[in-house]
VMD Tcl script that builds the backbone (N, CA, C; Angstrom):
set m [mol new atoms 225]
animate dup $m
set s [atomselect $m all]
$s set {name element resname resid chain x y z} {
  {N N MET 1 A 0.684 -1.221 0.162}
  {CA C MET 1 A -0.048 0.044 0.084}
  {C C MET 1 A 0.938 1.502 0.069}
  {N N GLU 2 A 2.156 1.028 0.683}
  {CA C GLU 2 A 2.990 2.421 0.442}
  {C C GLU 2 A 3.412 2.902 -0.613}
  {N N ARG 3 A 3.695 1.771 -1.472}
  {CA C ARG 3 A 4.061 2.184 -2.905}
  {C C ARG 3 A 3.051 2.687 -3.637}
  {N N PHE 4 A 1.681 2.371 -3.689}
  {CA C PHE 4 A 0.453 3.044 -4.207}
  {C C PHE 4 A 0.326 4.265 -3.502}
  {N N ALA 5 A 0.637 4.533 -2.149}
  {CA C ALA 5 A -0.009 5.593 -1.319}
  {C C ALA 5 A 1.458 6.682 -2.089}
  {N N GLY 6 A 2.364 6.474 -2.463}
  {CA C GLY 6 A 3.619 7.306 -3.019}
  {C C GLY 6 A 2.934 7.368 -4.490}
  {N N HIS 7 A 2.601 6.797 -5.057}
  {CA C HIS 7 A 1.869 7.080 -6.695}
  {C C HIS 7 A 0.994 8.000 -6.300}
  {N N VAL 8 A -0.200 7.909 -5.395}
  {CA C VAL 8 A -1.070 8.665 -5.601}
  {C C VAL 8 A -0.686 10.261 -4.901}
  {N N ASP 9 A 0.298 10.108 -4.037}
  {CA C ASP 9 A 1.118 11.313 -3.561}
  {C C ASP 9 A 1.640 12.338 -4.673}
  {N N ARG 10 A 2.426 11.275 -5.660}
  {CA C ARG 10 A 3.057 12.032 -6.878}
  {C C ARG 10 A 2.161 12.816 -7.732}
  {N N GLN 11 A 1.053 11.783 -8.027}
  {CA C GLN 11 A 0.342 12.147 -9.030}
  {C C GLN 11 A -0.782 13.293 -8.660}
  {N N LEU 12 A -1.268 13.724 -7.493}
  {CA C LEU 12 A -1.621 14.840 -6.706}
  {C C LEU 12 A -0.993 15.853 -6.671}
  {N N ALA 13 A 0.576 15.556 -6.477}
  {CA C ALA 13 A 1.275 17.187 -6.607}
  {C C ALA 13 A 1.505 17.096 -7.862}
  {N N GLN 14 A 1.659 16.304 -9.125}
  {CA C GLN 14 A 1.655 16.722 -10.150}
  {C C GLN 14 A 0.444 17.560 -10.936}
  {N N SER 15 A -0.463 17.333 -10.451}
  {CA C SER 15 A -1.886 17.662 -10.748}
  {C C SER 15 A -2.073 19.058 -9.986}
  {N N GLY 16 A -1.288 19.532 -9.254}
  {CA C GLY 16 A -1.341 20.809 -8.178}
  {C C GLY 16 A -2.612 20.819 -7.131}
  {N N ILE 17 A -2.661 19.545 -6.767}
  {CA C ILE 17 A -3.335 19.533 -5.318}
  {C C ILE 17 A -2.444 19.756 -4.344}
  {N N ASP 18 A -2.856 20.131 -3.319}
  {CA C ASP 18 A -2.199 20.682 -2.250}
  {C C ASP 18 A -2.956 19.787 -0.844}
  {N N LEU 19 A -2.429 18.802 -0.302}
  {CA C LEU 19 A -3.189 18.297 0.746}
  {C C LEU 19 A -2.752 18.780 2.000}
  {N N GLY 20 A -1.846 19.869 2.318}
  {CA C GLY 20 A -1.302 20.596 3.271}
  {C C GLY 20 A 0.030 19.672 4.381}
  {N N ARG 21 A 0.148 18.705 3.779}
  {CA C ARG 21 A 1.357 18.018 4.379}
  {C C ARG 21 A 1.811 17.318 2.787}
  {N N PRO 22 A 3.343 17.143 2.882}
  {CA C PRO 22 A 3.902 16.302 1.969}
  {C C PRO 22 A 3.563 14.920 2.307}
  {N N GLN 23 A 3.672 14.069 1.305}
  {CA C GLN 23 A 3.666 12.861 1.147}
  {C C GLN 23 A 2.389 12.123 2.234}
  {N N TYR 24 A 1.386 13.087 2.098}
  {CA C TYR 24 A -0.131 12.816 3.021}
  {C C TYR 24 A -0.332 11.145 2.957}
  {N N PHE 25 A -0.575 10.815 1.886}
  {CA C PHE 25 A -0.806 9.279 1.823}
  {C C PHE 25 A -0.006 8.252 2.299}
  {N N THR 26 A 1.285 8.647 1.673}
  {CA C THR 26 A 2.595 7.572 2.104}
  {C C THR 26 A 2.402 7.598 3.718}
  {N N ASN 27 A 2.526 8.937 4.389}
  {CA C ASN 27 A 2.606 8.794 5.746}
  {C C ASN 27 A 1.126 8.354 6.352}
  {N N LEU 28 A 0.115 8.239 5.895}
  {CA C LEU 28 A -1.033 7.908 6.222}
  {C C LEU 28 A -1.145 6.073 6.331}
  {N N GLU 29 A -0.304 5.496 5.122}
  {CA C GLU 29 A -0.254 4.154 4.830}
  {C C GLU 29 A 0.686 3.573 5.879}
  {N N ALA 30 A 1.873 4.474 6.205}
  {CA C ALA 30 A 2.689 3.907 7.188}
  {C C ALA 30 A 2.527 4.033 8.629}
  {N N SER 31 A 1.190 4.659 8.925}
  {CA C SER 31 A 0.848 4.616 10.454}
  {C C SER 31 A -0.046 3.785 10.530}
  {N N LEU 32 A -0.803 3.466 9.249}
  {CA C LEU 32 A -1.885 2.098 9.363}
  {C C LEU 32 A -0.893 0.688 9.555}
  {N N ALA 33 A 0.064 0.982 8.607}
  {CA C ALA 33 A 0.939 -0.419 8.859}
  {C C ALA 33 A 1.470 -0.647 10.058}
  {N N SER 34 A 1.838 0.284 10.808}
  {CA C SER 34 A 2.534 0.526 12.112}
  {C C SER 34 A 1.316 -0.129 13.068}
  {N N GLU 35 A 0.195 0.415 12.998}
  {CA C GLU 35 A -0.769 -0.099 13.851}
  {C C GLU 35 A -0.882 -1.253 13.759}
  {N N GLU 36 A -1.374 -1.976 12.442}
  {CA C GLU 36 A -1.243 -3.659 11.935}
  {C C GLU 36 A -0.306 -4.287 12.791}
  {N N ARG 37 A 0.783 -3.828 12.726}
  {CA C ARG 37 A 1.869 -4.525 13.267}
  {C C ARG 37 A 1.615 -4.977 14.560}
  {N N ALA 38 A 0.937 -3.866 15.514}
  {CA C ALA 38 A 0.687 -4.184 17.106}
  {C C ALA 38 A -0.208 -4.639 16.957}
  {N N LEU 39 A -1.152 -5.136 16.120}
  {CA C LEU 39 A -2.433 -6.343 16.433}
  {C C LEU 39 A -1.923 -7.544 17.018}
  {N N THR 40 A -2.449 -7.934 18.317}
  {CA C THR 40 A -2.503 -9.324 18.659}
  {C C THR 40 A -3.386 -10.008 18.404}
  {N N GLY 41 A -4.639 -9.984 17.902}
  {CA C GLY 41 A -5.646 -11.107 17.806}
  {C C GLY 41 A -6.595 -11.228 19.266}
  {N N ARG 42 A -6.113 -10.692 20.336}
  {CA C ARG 42 A -6.826 -10.490 21.305}
  {C C ARG 42 A -7.682 -9.338 21.639}
  {N N ASP 43 A -7.336 -8.181 20.806}
  {CA C ASP 43 A -8.117 -7.125 21.370}
  {C C ASP 43 A -8.994 -6.628 20.297}
  {N N ASP 44 A -10.133 -7.021 20.228}
  {CA C ASP 44 A -11.179 -7.100 19.195}
  {C C ASP 44 A -11.427 -5.380 19.011}
  {N N ALA 45 A -11.509 -4.676 20.256}
  {CA C ALA 45 A -11.753 -3.315 20.045}
  {C C ALA 45 A -10.995 -2.361 19.092}
  {N N HIS 46 A -9.370 -2.784 19.491}
  {CA C HIS 46 A -8.434 -2.194 18.826}
  {C C HIS 46 A -8.570 -2.705 17.271}
  {N N PHE 47 A -8.614 -3.850 16.710}
  {CA C PHE 47 A -8.981 -4.316 15.443}
  {C C PHE 47 A -10.204 -3.490 14.859}
  {N N ARG 48 A -11.600 -3.127 15.545}
  {CA C ARG 48 A -12.336 -1.999 14.942}
  {C C ARG 48 A -11.974 -1.166 14.656}
  {N N ARG 49 A -11.160 -0.033 15.747}
  {CA C ARG 49 A -10.873 1.049 15.634}
  {C C ARG 49 A -9.656 1.083 14.455}
  {N N LEU 50 A -8.883 0.115 14.159}
  {CA C LEU 50 A -8.111 0.242 13.029}
  {C C LEU 50 A -8.759 0.026 11.978}
  {N N LEU 51 A -10.196 -1.004 11.828}
  {CA C LEU 51 A -10.497 -1.077 10.401}
  {C C LEU 51 A -11.062 0.470 10.109}
  {N N ASP 52 A -11.887 1.166 11.353}
  {CA C ASP 52 A -12.735 2.230 11.128}
  {C C ASP 52 A -11.595 2.850 10.484}
  {N N GLN 53 A -10.151 3.209 10.912}
  {CA C GLN 53 A -9.171 4.197 10.226}
  {C C GLN 53 A -8.868 3.547 8.795}
  {N N ALA 54 A -8.940 2.390 8.461}
  {CA C ALA 54 A -8.454 2.053 7.521}
  {C C ALA 54 A -9.740 2.586 6.465}
  {N N ARG 55 A -10.962 2.448 6.642}
  {CA C ARG 55 A -12.114 2.783 5.721}
  {C C ARG 55 A -12.282 4.267 5.691}
  {N N ALA 56 A -11.480 4.862 7.007}
  {CA C ALA 56 A -11.338 6.639 6.887}
  {C C ALA 56 A -10.300 6.787 5.701}
  {N N ALA 57 A -9.177 6.181 5.683}
  {CA C ALA 57 A -8.239 6.287 4.557}
  {C C ALA 57 A -8.846 6.131 3.108}
  {N N GLY 58 A -9.600 5.220 3.245}
  {CA C GLY 58 A -10.114 5.011 2.110}
  {C C GLY 58 A -11.000 5.861 1.081}
  {N N ALA 59 A -11.588 6.629 2.292}
  {CA C ALA 59 A -12.578 7.700 1.725}
  {C C ALA 59 A -11.880 8.776 1.692}
  {N N GLU 60 A -10.847 8.995 2.136}
  {CA C GLU 60 A -10.046 10.205 2.039}
  {C C GLU 60 A -8.961 10.103 0.669}
  {N N TYR 61 A -8.746 9.056 -0.059}
  {CA C TYR 61 A -7.933 8.574 -1.138}
  {C C TYR 61 A -9.195 9.007 -2.213}
  {N N ALA 62 A -10.532 8.299 -1.959}
  {CA C ALA 62 A -11.357 8.827 -3.065}
  {C C ALA 62 A -11.581 10.082 -3.176}
  {N N GLY 63 A -11.779 10.777 -1.944}
  {CA C GLY 63 A -11.841 12.276 -1.896}
  {C C GLY 63 A -10.761 13.065 -2.563}
  {N N ALA 64 A -9.919 12.774 -2.495}
  {CA C ALA 64 A -8.649 13.339 -2.910}
  {C C ALA 64 A -8.631 13.086 -4.418}
  {N N LEU 65 A -8.995 12.058 -5.191}
  {CA C LEU 65 A -8.666 11.577 -6.343}
  {C C LEU 65 A -9.907 12.073 -7.188}
  {N N THR 66 A -10.886 12.218 -6.510}
  {CA C THR 66 A -12.405 12.947 -7.027}
  {C C THR 66 A -11.781 14.401 -7.480}
  {N N SER 67 A -11.249 15.132 -6.421}
  {CA C SER 67 A -11.090 16.512 -6.645}
  {C C SER 67 A -9.798 16.852 -7.513}
  {N N ALA 68 A -9.030 16.017 -7.739}
  {CA C ALA 68 A -8.278 15.883 -8.133}
  {C C ALA 68 A -8.621 16.045 -9.781}
  {N N LEU 69 A -9.661 15.088 -9.995}
  {CA C LEU 69 A -10.250 14.843 -11.522}
  {C C LEU 69 A -11.034 16.080 -11.715}
  {N N ARG 70 A -11.487 16.856 -10.772}
  {CA C ARG 70 A -12.299 17.957 -10.902}
  {C C ARG 70 A -11.296 19.326 -11.146}
  {N N GLY 71 A -9.983 18.883 -10.688}
  {CA C GLY 71 A -9.192 20.096 -10.812}
  {C C GLY 71 A -8.918 21.063 -9.754}
  {N N ARG 72 A -9.485 20.767 -8.875}
  {CA C ARG 72 A -9.389 21.615 -7.314}
  {C C ARG 72 A -9.030 20.716 -5.867}
  {N N ALA 73 A -8.586 21.383 -4.893}
  {CA C ALA 73 A -8.140 20.671 -3.558}
  {C C ALA 73 A -9.149 20.148 -3.040}
  {N N PRO 74 A -9.200 19.154 -2.695}
  {CA C PRO 74 A -10.103 18.468 -1.464}
  {C C PRO 74 A -10.706 19.259 -0.523}
  {N N GLU 75 A -11.856 19.185 -0.189}
  {CA C GLU 75 A -12.438 20.139 0.745}
  {C C GLU 75 A -12.477 19.105 2.276}
}
mol reanalyze $m
mol bondsrecalc $m
mol representation Tube
mol addrep $m
């Protein structure tokens, strides 16, 4: 995912879309990966929180890419 995130970051930058932080999606994926490594299989609440974070990340990808296609920064 980090490779895909880097590609998305580069494409958004080339499109002139500023997400407010450099390598936004690359850093987001690194953070999620770190959380995944901490999963033990015994903490269902932590797993659900991580799943919610992954869903939110997916929504951010979709929003940023939709905005890029429309030629403006994400809202």
